[in-house]
C-alpha positions in Angstrom: -11.2 -5.8 -19.9 -13.3 -7.3 -17.1 -11.2 -10.4 -17.0 -7.9 -8.4 -16.7 -9.5 -6.2 -14.0 -10.6 -9.3 -12.1 -7.1 -10.8 -12.4 -5.5 -7.6 -11.4 -7.7 -7.2 -8.3 -7.0 -10.9 -7.3 -3.2 -10.4 -7.7 -3.2 -7.2 -5.6 -5.3 -9.0 -3.0 -2.8 -11.8 -3.0 0.0 -9.4 -2.7 -1.6 -7.7 0.3 -2.4 -11.1 1.9 1.1 -12.3 1.3 2.6 -9.2 2.8 0.5 -9.7 5.9 1.5 -13.3 6.2 5.2 -12.6 5.6 5.2 -10.0 8.4 3.5 -12.3 10.8 5.8 -15.2 10.0 8.9 -13.1 9.8 9.1 -13.3 13.6 8.6 -17.1 13.5 11.1 -19.7 12.3 10.3 -21.3 9.0 9.5 -18.1 7.1 11.5 -19.2 4.0 8.4 -20.4 2.2 6.8 -17.0 2.5 10.0 -15.5 1.2 10.0 -17.8 -1.8 6.4 -17.0 -2.6 7.1 -13.3 -2.3 10.0 -13.6 -4.7 8.0 -15.5 -7.3 5.2 -13.1 -7.0 7.5 -10.1 -7.5 9.1 -11.8 -10.6 5.6 -12.5 -12.0 4.6 -8.8 -11.5 7.8 -7.7 -13.1 7.0 -9.6 -16.3 3.6 -8.0 -16.7 3.1 -5.1 -19.1 3.5 -1.6 -17.7 -0.2 -0.8 -18.2 -1.5 -3.9 -16.5 -3.9 -3.3 -13.6 -1.6 -4.9 -10.9 1.3 -2.8 -11.9 -0.8 0.3 -12.0 -2.2 -0.3 -8.6 1.2 -1.0 -7.1 2.5 2.3 -8.5 -0.5 4.3 -7.4 -0.8 3.0 -3.8 2.4 4.4 -2.5 1.7 7.8 -4.1 -1.8 7.8 -2.5 -0.3 6.9 0.9 2.2 9.8 0.6 -0.6 12.2 -0.4 -2.8 11.1 2.5 0.1 11.6 4.9 0.6 15.2 3.6 -3.2 15.9 3.9 -3.2 14.6 7.5 -0.2 16.7 8.4 -1.8 19.8 6.9 -5.0 19.1 8.8 -3.1 18.7 12.1 -1.4 22.0 11.5 -4.7 23.7 10.6 -6.3 22.3 13.8 -3.4 23.6 15.9 -3.8 27.1 14.3 -7.5 27.0 15.0 -7.0 26.0 18.6 -4.5 28.9 19.0 -7.0 31.3 17.6 -9.8 30.0 19.7 -7.7 30.2 22.9 -6.3 33.6 22.2 -7.8 36.4 24.4 -9.9 38.9 22.5 
């Protein structure tokens, strides 16, 4: 279990690093190597079992991002309502 978790964390770290590199190089000429690496990594991830740590992390991260955005939006709305209540004449 510890080995698979370590490999999963390493793969996810590699994915994030590759994503950052590909975004930085996307604007520069010669980004074909990053594209090939990204394609190979995606194929490798696709071949993994569904319950493998890298796949689980990659499916959970977008859901967490969406949930965080919803929470932030609700907090912004709540703050606006509290400001309106505070500024309202008594």
